[in-house]
MARBA-3410 file (N, C-alpha, C, O; in Angstrom, 1 decimal):
257
58.7,66.1,-22.2,59.3,67.4,-22.4,58.9,68.3,-21.2,58.0,68.1,-20.5 ~ 59.8,69.3,-21.0,59.5,70.3,-19.9,59.6,71.7,-20.4,60.0,72.0,-21.6 ~ 59.1,72.6,-19.6,59.1,74.0,-19.9,59.4,74.8,-18.7,59.0,74.5,-17.6 ~ 60.2,75.9,-18.8,60.6,76.8,-17.7,59.7,78.0,-17.7,59.6,78.7,-18.7 ~ 59.1,78.3,-16.6,58.1,79.4,-16.5,58.9,80.7,-16.7,59.9,81.0,-16.1
58.3,81.6,-17.6,58.8,82.9,-17.9,57.9,84.0,-17.2,56.8,83.7,-16.8 ~ 58.4,85.2,-17.1,57.6,86.3,-16.5,56.3,86.4,-17.2,56.3,86.5,-18.5 ~ 55.2,86.5,-16.5,53.9,86.7,-17.1,53.2,85.4,-17.5,52.1,85.5,-18.0 ~ 53.8,84.3,-17.4,53.2,83.0,-17.9,52.0,82.6,-17.0,52.1,82.7,-15.8 ~ 51.0,82.1,-17.6,49.9,81.3,-17.0,49.8,80.0,-17.8,50.3,79.9,-18.9
49.1,79.1,-17.3,48.8,77.8,-18.0,48.2,78.1,-19.4,48.5,77.6,-20.4 ~ 47.2,79.1,-19.3,46.5,79.4,-20.6,47.5,80.0,-21.6,47.5,79.6,-22.7 ~ 48.3,81.0,-21.1,49.3,81.6,-22.0,50.2,80.6,-22.6,50.6,80.6,-23.8 ~ 50.7,79.7,-21.8,51.6,78.6,-22.2,50.9,77.7,-23.3,51.5,77.4,-24.3 ~ 49.7,77.4,-23.0,49.0,76.5,-23.9,48.8,77.1,-25.3,48.9,76.5,-26.3
48.6,78.4,-25.3,48.4,79.1,-26.6,49.7,79.3,-27.3,49.8,79.2,-28.5 ~ 50.8,79.7,-26.5,52.1,79.9,-27.1,52.7,78.6,-27.7,53.3,78.7,-28.8 ~ 52.4,77.5,-27.1,53.0,76.2,-27.6,52.0,75.4,-28.3,52.3,74.3,-28.7 ~ 50.8,75.9,-28.5,49.8,75.2,-29.3,49.4,73.8,-28.8,49.5,72.8,-29.5 ~ 49.2,73.8,-27.5,48.8,72.6,-26.8,47.5,72.8,-26.1,47.1,74.0,-25.8
46.8,71.8,-25.7,45.5,71.9,-25.0,45.7,72.3,-23.5,46.6,71.8,-22.9 ~ 44.9,73.3,-23.1,45.0,73.6,-21.6,44.7,72.4,-20.8,45.4,72.3,-19.7 ~ 43.7,71.7,-21.1,43.4,70.5,-20.3,44.5,69.5,-20.2,44.8,69.0,-19.2 ~ 45.2,69.3,-21.4,46.3,68.3,-21.4,47.5,68.9,-20.5,48.2,68.1,-19.9 ~ 47.7,70.2,-20.6,48.8,70.8,-19.8,48.5,70.6,-18.3,49.4,70.3,-17.5
47.3,70.9,-17.9,46.9,70.7,-16.5,47.0,69.3,-16.1,47.5,69.0,-15.0 ~ 46.6,68.3,-17.0,46.7,66.9,-16.6,48.1,66.5,-16.5,48.4,65.5,-15.7 ~ 49.1,67.1,-17.2,50.5,66.7,-17.2,51.2,67.2,-15.9,52.3,66.9,-15.6 ~ 50.5,68.1,-15.2,51.0,68.7,-14.0,50.1,68.7,-12.8,49.7,69.7,-12.3 ~ 49.7,67.5,-12.4,48.6,67.4,-11.4,49.0,68.0,-10.0,48.1,68.3,-9.2
50.3,68.1,-9.7,50.7,68.6,-8.4,51.1,70.1,-8.5,51.5,70.7,-7.5 ~ 50.8,70.8,-9.6,51.2,72.2,-9.8,50.0,73.1,-9.6,48.9,72.8,-10.2 ~ 50.1,74.1,-8.8,49.0,75.1,-8.6,49.2,76.1,-9.7,50.1,76.9,-9.7 ~ 48.2,76.1,-10.7,48.4,77.1,-11.8,48.2,78.5,-11.4,48.6,79.4,-12.2 ~ 47.8,78.8,-10.2,47.6,80.2,-9.7,48.9,80.7,-9.0,48.9,81.8,-8.6
49.9,79.8,-8.8,51.1,80.2,-8.1,52.3,79.8,-8.8,53.3,79.4,-8.2 ~ 52.4,80.0,-10.1,53.6,79.7,-10.9,54.7,80.7,-10.6,54.4,81.9,-10.4 ~ 55.9,80.2,-10.5,57.1,81.0,-10.2,58.0,81.0,-11.4,58.3,80.0,-12.0 ~ 58.6,82.2,-11.7,59.6,82.3,-12.8,60.7,81.4,-12.4,61.3,81.4,-11.3 ~ 61.1,80.6,-13.4,62.2,79.6,-13.3,61.6,78.2,-12.9,62.4,77.2,-13.0
60.4,78.1,-12.5,59.8,76.8,-12.2,59.7,76.0,-13.5,59.4,76.5,-14.5 ~ 60.0,74.7,-13.3,59.9,73.7,-14.5,58.6,72.9,-14.4,58.4,72.3,-13.3 ~ 57.9,72.9,-15.5,56.7,72.1,-15.5,56.8,71.1,-16.7,57.6,71.2,-17.5 ~ 55.9,70.1,-16.6,55.8,69.1,-17.7,55.0,69.6,-18.9,54.0,70.3,-18.7 ~ 55.4,69.2,-20.1,54.5,69.4,-21.2,53.9,68.1,-21.7,54.6,67.1,-21.6
52.7,68.1,-22.1,52.1,66.9,-22.7,52.8,66.5,-24.0,53.5,67.3,-24.6 ~ 52.7,65.3,-24.4,53.3,64.9,-25.6,53.0,65.8,-26.8,51.8,66.1,-27.0 ~ 54.0,66.1,-27.6,53.8,66.9,-28.8,53.9,68.4,-28.5,53.9,69.2,-29.5 ~ 54.2,68.8,-27.3,54.3,70.3,-27.0,55.6,70.8,-27.6,56.6,70.0,-27.6 ~ 55.6,72.0,-28.0,56.8,72.7,-28.5,57.4,73.6,-27.4,56.7,74.6,-27.0
58.6,73.3,-26.9,59.1,74.1,-25.8,59.9,75.3,-26.2,60.8,75.7,-25.4 ~ 59.8,75.8,-27.4,60.5,77.0,-27.8,59.8,78.2,-27.2,58.7,78.5,-27.6 ~ 60.5,78.8,-26.2,59.9,79.9,-25.5,59.7,81.2,-26.4,59.0,82.1,-26.0 ~ 60.3,81.2,-27.6,60.1,82.3,-28.5,59.1,82.1,-29.6,59.0,82.8,-30.5 ~ 58.3,81.0,-29.4,57.3,80.6,-30.4,56.1,81.5,-30.3,55.3,81.3,-29.3
55.9,82.5,-31.2,54.8,83.4,-31.1,53.6,82.9,-31.7,53.6,82.1,-32.6 ~ 52.4,83.3,-31.1,51.1,82.9,-31.6,50.6,83.9,-32.6,50.3,85.1,-32.2 ~ 50.6,83.6,-33.9,50.2,84.5,-34.9,48.9,84.1,-35.5,48.8,84.1,-36.7 ~ 47.9,83.9,-34.7,46.6,83.4,-35.2,45.6,84.5,-35.2,44.4,84.2,-35.0 ~ 46.0,85.7,-35.2,45.0,86.8,-35.3,44.2,87.0,-34.1,43.1,87.6,-34.2
44.7,86.6,-32.9,44.0,86.9,-31.7,43.1,85.8,-31.3,42.5,85.9,-30.2 ~ 42.9,84.8,-32.1,42.1,83.6,-31.7,42.9,82.5,-31.3,43.6,81.9,-32.1 ~ 43.0,82.2,-29.9,43.8,81.1,-29.5,43.3,79.7,-30.1,42.1,79.5,-30.1 ~ 44.2,79.0,-30.6,43.9,77.7,-31.3,44.7,76.6,-30.7,45.9,76.7,-30.5 ~ 44.0,75.5,-30.4,44.7,74.3,-29.9,44.8,73.4,-31.1,43.7,73.0,-31.7
46.0,72.9,-31.5,46.1,72.1,-32.7,45.8,72.9,-33.9,46.3,74.0,-34.1 ~ 44.8,72.4,-34.7,44.4,73.2,-35.9,43.0,73.7,-35.8,42.2,73.6,-36.8 ~ 42.6,74.1,-34.6,41.2,74.6,-34.4,40.3,73.5,-34.1,39.1,73.6,-34.4 ~ 40.8,72.4,-33.6,39.9,71.3,-33.2,39.0,71.6,-32.0,39.2,72.7,-31.4 ~ 38.0,70.8,-31.8,37.0,71.1,-30.7,37.6,70.8,-29.4,37.8,69.6,-29.0
38.0,71.8,-28.7,38.7,71.7,-27.4,37.7,71.0,-26.4,36.6,71.6,-26.1 ~ 38.1,69.9,-25.8,37.2,69.2,-24.8,36.2,68.3,-25.5,35.3,67.8,-24.9 ~ 36.3,68.2,-26.8,35.3,67.4,-27.6,35.5,65.9,-27.5,34.6,65.2,-27.9 ~ 36.6,65.4,-27.0,36.8,64.0,-26.9,37.3,63.7,-25.5,37.8,64.5,-24.8 ~ 37.2,62.4,-25.2,37.6,62.0,-23.8,36.6,62.4,-22.8,35.6,63.0,-23.1
36.9,62.0,-21.5,36.0,62.3,-20.4,35.2,61.2,-20.0,35.1,60.2,-20.7 ~ 34.6,61.3,-18.8,33.9,60.2,-18.2,32.4,60.2,-18.7,32.0,61.1,-19.4 ~ 31.6,59.2,-18.2,30.2,59.2,-18.5,29.4,60.0,-17.6,28.2,60.1,-17.7 ~ 30.0,60.7,-16.6,29.3,61.5,-15.6,28.5,60.6,-14.6,28.8,59.5,-14.4 ~ 27.5,61.3,-14.0,26.7,60.6,-13.0,27.2,60.9,-11.6,28.3,61.5,-11.4
26.4,60.5,-10.6,26.8,60.8,-9.2,26.0,62.0,-8.7,25.4,62.8,-9.5 ~ 26.1,62.2,-7.4,25.3,63.3,-6.8,26.2,64.5,-6.6,27.4,64.5,-6.9 ~ 25.6,65.5,-6.0,26.2,66.8,-5.8,27.4,66.7,-4.8,27.2,66.1,-3.8 ~ 28.5,67.4,-5.1,29.6,67.5,-4.2,29.9,68.9,-3.9,29.9,69.8,-4.7 ~ 30.0,69.2,-2.6,30.2,70.6,-2.1,31.7,71.0,-2.2,32.4,71.1,-1.2
32.2,71.2,-3.4,33.6,71.6,-3.6,33.7,73.0,-3.0,32.8,73.8,-2.9 ~ 34.9,73.3,-2.4,35.2,74.5,-1.8,36.7,74.8,-1.8,37.5,74.0,-2.1 ~ 37.0,76.1,-1.4,38.4,76.5,-1.3,38.9,77.0,-2.6,38.2,77.5,-3.4 ~ 40.2,76.9,-2.8,40.9,77.4,-4.1,40.6,76.4,-5.3,40.0,75.4,-5.1 ~ 41.1,76.9,-6.4,40.8,76.1,-7.6,41.5,74.7,-7.6,40.9,73.8,-8.1
42.5,74.6,-6.8,43.2,73.3,-6.7,42.3,72.2,-6.0,42.6,71.0,-6.1 ~ 41.3,72.7,-5.3,40.4,71.7,-4.6,39.3,71.3,-5.5,38.5,70.4,-5.1 ~ 39.2,71.8,-6.7,38.1,71.5,-7.6,38.6,70.5,-8.6,39.8,70.3,-8.8 ~ 37.7,69.7,-9.3,38.1,68.6,-10.2,39.0,69.1,-11.3,38.7,70.2,-11.9 ~ 40.1,68.4,-11.6,40.9,68.7,-12.8,40.1,68.5,-14.0,39.2,67.6,-14.1
40.2,69.3,-15.1,39.4,69.1,-16.3,39.6,67.8,-16.9,38.7,67.3,-17.6 ~ 40.7,67.0,-16.6,40.7,65.7,-17.2,39.8,64.7,-16.5,39.6,63.6,-16.9 ~ 39.1,65.2,-15.4,38.1,64.4,-14.7,36.7,64.7,-15.2,35.8,64.0,-14.8 ~ 36.5,65.8,-15.9,35.2,66.2,-16.3,34.5,65.1,-17.2,35.2,64.3,-17.8 ~ 33.2,65.1,-17.2,32.5,64.2,-18.0,32.7,64.6,-19.5,33.1,65.7,-19.8
32.4,63.6,-20.4,32.6,63.9,-21.8,31.6,64.9,-22.3,30.5,65.1,-21.7 ~ 32.0,65.5,-23.4,31.1,66.5,-24.0,29.8,65.8,-24.4,28.7,66.3,-24.3 ~ 29.9,64.5,-25.0,28.7,63.8,-25.4,27.8,63.6,-24.2,26.5,63.8,-24.4 ~ 28.3,63.1,-23.1,27.5,62.9,-21.9,26.9,64.2,-21.4,25.7,64.2,-21.1 ~ 27.6,65.2,-21.4,27.1,66.5,-20.9,26.0,67.1,-21.8,25.1,67.7,-21.4
26.2,66.9,-23.1,25.2,67.4,-24.1,23.9,66.7,-23.9,22.9,67.3,-23.8 ~ 24.0,65.4,-23.8,22.8,64.6,-23.6,22.1,65.0,-22.3,20.8,65.1,-22.3 ~ 22.8,65.2,-21.2,22.2,65.5,-20.0,21.6,66.9,-20.0,20.5,67.1,-19.6 ~ 22.3,67.9,-20.6,21.9,69.3,-20.5,20.9,69.7,-21.6,20.1,70.6,-21.4 ~ 21.0,69.0,-22.7,20.0,69.4,-23.8,18.6,69.1,-23.4,17.7,69.7,-23.9
18.4,68.1,-22.5,17.1,67.7,-22.0,16.5,68.9,-21.2,15.3,69.2,-21.3 ~ 17.4,69.6,-20.5,17.0,70.8,-19.7,16.6,71.9,-20.6,15.6,72.6,-20.4 ~ 17.4,72.1,-21.7,17.1,73.2,-22.6,15.8,73.1,-23.3,15.1,74.1,-23.5 ~ 15.3,71.8,-23.5,14.1,71.6,-24.2,12.8,72.0,-23.4,11.7,72.1,-24.0 ~ 13.0,72.3,-22.1,11.9,72.8,-21.4,11.4,74.2,-21.8,10.3,74.6,-21.7
12.4,75.0,-22.4,12.1,76.4,-22.7,12.4,76.7,-24.2,12.0,77.8,-24.6 ~ 13.2,75.9,-24.9,13.6,76.2,-26.2,13.2,75.1,-27.1,13.1,73.9,-26.7 ~ 12.9,75.5,-28.4,12.4,74.5,-29.4,13.5,73.5,-29.8,14.7,73.8,-29.5 ~ 13.2,72.4,-30.4,14.2,71.5,-30.9,15.2,72.2,-31.8,16.4,71.9,-31.8 ~ 14.6,73.0,-32.7,15.5,73.7,-33.7,16.4,74.7,-32.9,17.6,74.8,-33.3
15.9,75.4,-32.0,16.7,76.3,-31.2,17.8,75.6,-30.4,18.9,76.1,-30.3 ~ 17.5,74.5,-29.9,18.5,73.7,-29.1,19.6,73.2,-30.1,20.8,73.2,-29.8 ~ 19.2,72.8,-31.3,20.2,72.4,-32.3,21.1,73.6,-32.7,22.3,73.5,-32.9 ~ 20.5,74.8,-32.8,21.3,76.0,-33.1,22.3,76.3,-31.9,23.4,76.7,-32.2 ~ 21.8,76.1,-30.7,22.7,76.2,-29.5,23.9,75.2,-29.6,25.1,75.6,-29.4
23.6,74.0,-30.0,24.6,73.0,-30.2,25.7,73.4,-31.2,26.9,73.3,-30.9 ~ 25.2,73.9,-32.3,26.1,74.3,-33.4,26.9,75.5,-32.9,28.1,75.6,-33.2 ~ 26.3,76.4,-32.3,27.0,77.7,-31.8,28.1,77.3,-30.8,29.2,77.9,-30.9 ~ 27.8,76.5,-29.9,28.8,76.1,-28.9,30.1,75.6,-29.6,31.2,76.0,-29.2 ~ 29.9,74.7,-30.5,31.0,74.1,-31.2,31.8,75.1,-32.1,33.0,75.1,-32.1
31.0,75.9,-32.8,31.7,76.9,-33.6,32.5,77.9,-32.8,33.7,78.2,-33.1 ~ 32.0,78.4,-31.7,32.6,79.3,-30.8,33.8,78.7,-30.1,34.8,79.3,-29.9 ~ 33.7,77.5,-29.7,34.8,76.8,-29.0,36.0,76.7,-29.9,37.1,76.9,-29.5 ~ 35.7,76.4,-31.2,36.8,76.2,-32.2,37.5,77.6,-32.4,38.7,77.6,-32.5 ~ 36.7,78.7,-32.5,37.4,80.0,-32.7,38.0,80.6,-31.5,39.0,81.3,-31.7
37.6,80.2,-30.3,38.1,80.9,-29.1,39.1,80.0,-28.4,39.9,80.6,-27.7 ~ 39.1,78.7,-28.6,40.0,77.8,-27.8,39.5,77.5,-26.4,40.1,76.8,-25.7 ~ 38.2,77.9,-26.1,37.6,77.6,-24.8,37.0,76.3,-24.9,36.3,75.9,-25.8 ~ 37.2,75.5,-23.8,36.7,74.1,-23.7,35.2,74.1,-24.0,34.4,74.9,-23.4 ~ 34.7,73.3,-24.9,33.3,73.2,-25.3,32.4,72.9,-24.1,31.3,73.3,-24.1
32.9,72.1,-23.2,32.2,71.7,-22.0,31.9,72.9,-21.1,30.9,73.0,-20.5 ~ 32.9,73.7,-21.0,32.8,74.9,-20.1,31.7,75.9,-20.7,30.9,76.4,-20.0 ~ 31.8,76.1,-22.0,30.8,76.9,-22.7,29.4,76.4,-22.4,28.5,77.1,-22.0 ~ 29.2,75.1,-22.7,27.9,74.4,-22.5,27.4,74.6,-21.0,26.2,75.0,-20.8 ~ 28.2,74.3,-20.1,27.8,74.3,-18.7,27.5,75.8,-18.2,26.6,75.9,-17.3
28.2,76.8,-18.7,27.9,78.1,-18.3,26.6,78.6,-18.9,25.9,79.4,-18.3 ~ 26.3,78.1,-20.1,25.0,78.4,-20.7,23.9,77.9,-19.8,23.0,78.6,-19.5 ~ 24.0,76.7,-19.4,23.0,76.1,-18.6,23.0,76.8,-17.2,21.9,77.0,-16.6 ~ 24.1,77.1,-16.7,24.2,77.8,-15.4,23.5,79.2,-15.4,22.8,79.5,-14.5 ~ 23.7,79.9,-16.5,23.2,81.2,-16.6,21.7,81.3,-17.1,21.0,82.2,-16.6
21.3,80.4,-17.9,20.0,80.5,-18.5,19.2,79.3,-18.7,18.0,79.3,-19.1 ~ 19.8,78.1,-18.3,19.1,76.9,-18.5,18.9,76.5,-20.0,18.2,75.6,-20.4 ~ 19.6,77.3,-20.9,19.5,77.1,-22.3,18.2,77.7,-22.9,17.8,77.3,-23.9 ~ 17.6,78.6,-22.1,16.4,79.3,-22.6,16.8,80.5,-23.4,17.3,81.5,-22.9 ~ 16.6,80.4,-24.7,17.0,81.5,-25.6,16.3,82.8,-25.3,16.7,83.9,-25.7
15.1,82.7,-24.7,14.3,83.9,-24.4,14.5,84.4,-22.9,13.7,85.1,-22.4 ~ 15.6,84.0,-22.3,15.8,84.3,-20.9,15.8,85.9,-20.8,16.4,86.6,-21.6 ~ 15.1,86.4,-19.8,15.0,87.9,-19.7,16.4,88.5,-19.4,17.3,87.8,-18.8 ~ 16.6,89.7,-19.9,17.9,90.4,-19.6,17.8,90.9,-18.2,16.8,91.5,-17.7 ~ 18.9,90.8,-17.4,18.9,91.3,-16.1,19.8,92.6,-16.1,20.6,92.8,-17.0
19.6,93.5,-15.1,20.4,94.7,-15.1,20.5,95.2,-13.6,19.6,95.8,-13.1 ~ 21.6,94.8,-13.0,21.9,95.2,-11.7,23.1,96.2,-11.7,24.1,96.0,-11.0 ~ 23.0,97.2,-12.5,24.1,98.1,-12.8,24.9,97.8,-14.0,25.6,98.6,-14.6 ~ 24.7,96.5,-14.5,25.3,96.0,-15.7,24.3,95.3,-16.5,23.6,94.4,-15.9 ~ 24.1,95.6,-17.7,23.1,94.9,-18.6,23.7,93.5,-18.9,24.7,93.4,-19.5
22.9,92.4,-18.6,23.4,91.0,-18.8,22.3,90.3,-19.6,21.4,89.7,-19.0 ~ 22.4,90.3,-20.9,21.4,89.6,-21.8,21.8,88.2,-22.3,23.0,87.9,-22.2 ~ 20.9,87.5,-22.8,21.2,86.3,-23.6,21.5,85.0,-22.8,21.5,85.0,-21.6 ~ 21.8,84.0,-23.6,22.0,82.7,-23.1,23.1,82.6,-22.0,23.0,81.8,-21.1 ~ 24.1,83.5,-22.1,25.2,83.5,-21.1,25.2,84.7,-20.3,26.1,85.0,-19.5
24.1,85.5,-20.3,24.0,86.7,-19.5,25.3,87.5,-19.6,25.9,87.9,-18.6 ~ 25.6,87.8,-20.9,26.9,88.5,-21.2,26.9,89.9,-20.7,25.9,90.4,-20.3 ~ 28.1,90.5,-20.9,28.3,91.9,-20.5,27.8,92.8,-21.7,28.6,93.2,-22.6 ~ 26.5,93.2,-21.6,25.9,94.1,-22.6,26.0,93.6,-24.1,26.3,94.4,-25.0 ~ 25.8,92.3,-24.2,25.8,91.7,-25.6,24.4,91.7,-26.2,23.6,92.6,-25.9
24.1,90.8,-27.0,22.9,90.7,-27.8,21.9,89.8,-27.1,22.2,89.0,-26.2 ~ 20.6,90.0,-27.4,19.5,89.2,-27.0,19.1,88.3,-28.1,19.5,88.5,-29.3 ~ 18.2,87.4,-27.9,17.6,86.5,-28.9,16.8,87.4,-29.9,16.0,88.2,-29.5 ~ 17.0,87.1,-31.2,16.2,87.8,-32.2,15.4,86.7,-33.0,16.0,85.9,-33.7 ~ 14.1,86.7,-32.8,13.3,85.6,-33.4,13.3,85.7,-35.0,13.0,84.8,-35.7
13.7,86.9,-35.5,13.8,87.1,-36.9,15.1,86.4,-37.4,15.3,86.2,-38.6 ~ 16.1,86.2,-36.6,17.4,85.6,-36.9,17.8,84.7,-35.8,18.8,84.9,-35.1 ~ 17.1,83.6,-35.6,17.4,82.7,-34.5,18.8,82.1,-34.5,19.5,82.1,-33.5 ~ 19.2,81.6,-35.6,20.5,81.0,-35.7,21.6,82.0,-35.4,22.5,81.8,-34.6 ~ 21.6,83.2,-36.1,22.6,84.2,-36.0,22.6,84.8,-34.6,23.7,85.0,-34.0
21.5,85.0,-34.0,21.4,85.6,-32.7,21.9,84.7,-31.6,22.5,85.0,-30.6 ~ 21.6,83.4,-31.8,22.0,82.4,-30.8,23.5,82.3,-30.8,24.2,82.2,-29.8 ~ 24.1,82.2,-32.0,25.6,82.2,-32.1,26.2,83.4,-31.5,27.2,83.3,-30.8 ~ 25.6,84.6,-31.7,26.2,85.8,-31.2,26.1,85.8,-29.7,27.0,86.3,-29.0 ~ 25.0,85.3,-29.1,24.9,85.2,-27.7,26.0,84.4,-27.1,26.6,84.7,-26.0
26.2,83.2,-27.7,27.3,82.4,-27.2,28.7,83.0,-27.4,29.5,82.9,-26.5 ~ 28.8,83.7,-28.5,30.1,84.4,-28.7,30.3,85.5,-27.7,31.5,85.7,-27.3 ~ 29.3,86.3,-27.4,29.4,87.4,-26.5,29.9,86.8,-25.1,30.8,87.4,-24.5 ~ 29.3,85.7,-24.6,29.7,85.2,-23.3,31.0,84.6,-23.3,31.7,84.6,-22.3 ~ 31.4,84.0,-24.4,32.7,83.3,-24.5,33.9,84.2,-24.9,34.9,84.1,-24.2
33.7,85.0,-25.9,34.8,85.8,-26.4,34.7,87.2,-25.9,35.6,88.0,-26.2 ~ 33.7,87.6,-25.2,33.5,88.9,-24.6,32.9,89.9,-25.6,32.7,89.6,-26.7 ~ 32.6,91.1,-25.0,32.0,92.2,-25.8,32.9,93.4,-25.7,33.9,93.3,-24.9 ~ 32.6,94.5,-26.3,33.4,95.7,-26.2,33.3,96.3,-24.8,34.1,97.1,-24.4 ~ 32.3,95.8,-24.0,32.1,96.4,-22.7,32.5,95.4,-21.6,32.6,95.9,-20.4
32.9,94.2,-21.9,33.3,93.3,-20.8,33.9,92.0,-21.3,33.7,91.6,-22.4 ~ 34.6,91.3,-20.4,35.3,90.1,-20.8,34.3,88.9,-20.8,33.2,88.9,-20.2 ~ 34.8,87.9,-21.6,34.1,86.6,-21.7,35.0,85.6,-21.1,36.0,85.9,-20.5 ~ 34.6,84.3,-21.2,35.4,83.2,-20.6,36.8,83.2,-21.2,37.7,82.9,-20.4 ~ 36.9,83.5,-22.4,38.3,83.5,-23.0,39.2,84.4,-22.3,40.3,84.0,-22.0
38.9,85.6,-22.1,39.7,86.6,-21.5,40.0,86.2,-20.0,41.1,86.4,-19.5 ~ 39.0,85.7,-19.4,39.1,85.4,-17.9,40.0,84.2,-17.7,40.7,84.2,-16.7 ~ 39.9,83.2,-18.5,40.8,82.0,-18.4,42.2,82.5,-18.7,43.1,82.0,-18.0 ~ 42.4,83.4,-19.6,43.7,83.9,-19.9,44.3,84.7,-18.7,45.5,84.6,-18.4 ~ 43.4,85.4,-18.0,43.8,86.2,-16.9,44.2,85.3,-15.7,45.2,85.6,-15.0
43.3,84.4,-15.4,43.5,83.6,-14.1,44.2,82.3,-14.3,44.7,81.7,-13.3 ~ 44.2,81.8,-15.5,45.0,80.5,-15.8,44.3,79.3,-15.5,44.9,78.2,-15.6 ~ 43.0,79.3,-15.1,42.2,78.1,-14.8,40.7,78.5,-15.0,40.3,79.6,-14.9 ~ 39.9,77.4,-15.2,38.5,77.7,-15.5,37.7,78.1,-14.2,36.8,78.9,-14.3 ~ 38.1,77.6,-13.1,37.3,77.8,-11.9,37.4,79.3,-11.5,36.3,79.9,-11.1
38.5,79.8,-11.5,38.7,81.3,-11.1,38.0,82.1,-12.2,37.5,83.2,-12.0 ~ 38.1,81.6,-13.5,37.4,82.4,-14.6,35.9,82.4,-14.4,35.3,83.4,-14.6 ~ 35.4,81.3,-13.9,33.9,81.2,-13.6,33.6,82.2,-12.5,32.6,82.9,-12.6 ~ 34.4,82.3,-11.5,34.1,83.2,-10.4,34.2,84.7,-10.9,33.3,85.5,-10.6 ~ 35.2,84.9,-11.7,35.3,86.3,-12.3,34.2,86.6,-13.2,33.7,87.7,-13.3
33.7,85.6,-13.9,32.5,85.8,-14.9,31.3,86.2,-14.1,30.5,87.0,-14.5 ~ 31.1,85.5,-12.9,29.9,85.8,-12.1,30.0,87.0,-11.3,29.0,87.8,-11.1 ~ 31.2,87.3,-10.7,31.3,88.3,-9.7,32.1,89.5,-10.1,31.9,90.6,-9.6 ~ 33.0,89.4,-11.1,33.8,90.5,-11.6,35.1,90.5,-10.8,36.0,91.2,-11.2 ~ 35.2,89.8,-9.7,36.5,89.7,-9.0,36.5,88.4,-8.3,35.5,87.7,-8.2
37.7,88.0,-7.8,37.9,86.6,-7.3,38.7,86.6,-6.0,39.7,87.2,-5.9 ~ 38.1,85.9,-5.0,38.9,85.5,-3.8,39.5,84.2,-4.1,38.8,83.1,-4.0 ~ 40.8,84.1,-4.5,41.4,82.9,-5.0,41.5,81.8,-3.9,41.6,80.6,-4.3 ~ 41.4,82.2,-2.7,41.5,81.2,-1.6,40.2,80.5,-1.3,40.1,79.5,-0.6 ~ 39.1,81.2,-1.7,37.7,80.6,-1.5,36.8,81.0,-2.6,36.3,82.1,-2.7
36.7,80.1,-3.5,35.9,80.3,-4.7,34.4,80.3,-4.5,33.6,80.6,-5.3 ~ 34.0,80.0,-3.2,32.6,80.1,-2.8,32.3,81.4,-2.2,31.2,81.7,-1.8 ~ 33.3,82.3,-2.1,33.1,83.7,-1.7,32.3,84.4,-2.8,32.9,84.5,-3.9 ~ 31.1,84.8,-2.6,30.3,85.4,-3.7,30.8,86.7,-4.2,30.5,87.0,-5.3 ~ 31.6,87.4,-3.4,32.1,88.7,-3.9,31.0,89.6,-4.5,31.1,90.2,-5.5
29.9,89.5,-3.8,28.7,90.3,-4.2,27.8,89.6,-5.2,26.8,90.3,-5.6 ~ 28.1,88.4,-5.5,27.2,87.7,-6.5,26.7,86.4,-6.0,26.1,86.4,-4.9 ~ 26.8,85.3,-6.7,26.2,84.0,-6.3,27.3,83.1,-5.6,28.2,82.7,-6.3 ~ 27.1,82.8,-4.4,28.1,82.0,-3.6,28.5,80.7,-4.2,29.6,80.3,-4.3 ~ 27.5,79.9,-4.6,27.7,78.5,-5.1,27.9,78.4,-6.6,27.8,77.3,-7.2
28.1,79.5,-7.2,28.2,79.6,-8.7,29.3,78.6,-9.2,29.0,77.8,-10.1 ~ 30.5,78.7,-8.7,31.6,77.9,-9.2,31.4,76.4,-8.7,31.7,75.5,-9.5 ~ 30.9,76.2,-7.6,30.6,74.9,-7.1,29.6,74.2,-8.0,29.8,73.0,-8.4 ~ 28.5,74.9,-8.4,27.5,74.3,-9.3,28.1,74.0,-10.7,27.8,73.0,-11.3 ~ 28.9,75.0,-11.1,29.6,74.8,-12.4,30.4,73.5,-12.4,30.4,72.8,-13.4
31.2,73.3,-11.4,32.0,72.1,-11.3,31.2,70.9,-11.3,31.6,69.9,-11.9 ~ 30.1,70.9,-10.6,29.2,69.7,-10.6,28.6,69.4,-11.9,28.5,68.3,-12.3 ~ 28.2,70.5,-12.6,27.7,70.3,-14.0,28.8,69.7,-14.9,28.5,68.8,-15.7 ~ 30.0,70.2,-14.8,31.1,69.7,-15.6,31.4,68.2,-15.3,31.9,67.5,-16.2 ~ 31.2,67.8,-14.1,31.4,66.4,-13.7,30.2,65.5,-14.1,30.3,64.3,-14.0
29.2,66.1,-14.6,28.0,65.3,-15.0,27.2,64.9,-13.8,26.4,63.9,-13.9 ~ 27.3,65.5,-12.6,26.5,65.2,-11.5,25.1,65.6,-11.6,24.8,66.5,-12.5 ~ 24.2,65.0,-10.9,22.8,65.4,-11.0,22.3,65.7,-9.6,22.7,65.0,-8.6 ~ 21.3,66.6,-9.4,20.8,67.0,-8.2,19.4,67.7,-8.4,19.2,68.2,-9.5 ~ 18.6,67.7,-7.4,17.2,68.3,-7.6,17.4,69.8,-7.9,18.1,70.5,-7.2
16.6,70.2,-8.8,16.6,71.6,-9.2,17.7,72.1,-10.0,17.9,73.3,-10.1 ~ 18.5,71.1,-10.6,19.7,71.6,-11.3,19.3,72.3,-12.6,20.2,72.7,-13.3
END
């Protein structure tokens, strides 16, 4: 099946409008640059897509793929391999259908989390990632890897403030910190703040919707703005942020990860 690009369309917007996975949509269009869609351009839809351009999303503001299934929870490789110096625009970075499986990434990254968080706290992180992925439509692997990128999965990570208060597992925009009196609830809220945003700033969900792909969303999350031609441009923040996130999502390993 095919779909004709309408004004304002991004891959994310199309995936939500037609109730299909963003990953599947990107995989069905390997030669298409999602940051340069043109009105009237025809793209492929993965099997089962509904190409009714008037199909409105009436899910109360929570984008849902299928019936709220775990986005990115199945499929993917076993990971492995060393660090790759990805650079340039998003099209130079691995397609999400090349990312390691959620199971492989959880096994790899939960080991890192246990250096600073208890077994129960790591289990709460696991539950929170899956709960928030289902409600937000954000790929569960992206949430996991940004948690590790921002805090190493340390629920007690200090809050930073360089003009913007960034607390919690995902160093969100003025969200909540860990509350030892409510570990499960505060861990879920930390993950929700980073994924779904706060009243003071966007999360991954809003940024993927804005930019149409995860890599530019990661740069926006870290820097607040994006040089789309060079995602290693720090724009005042961390130059290798997107590069490291891509390596995490591929299941690569390197010293000091």
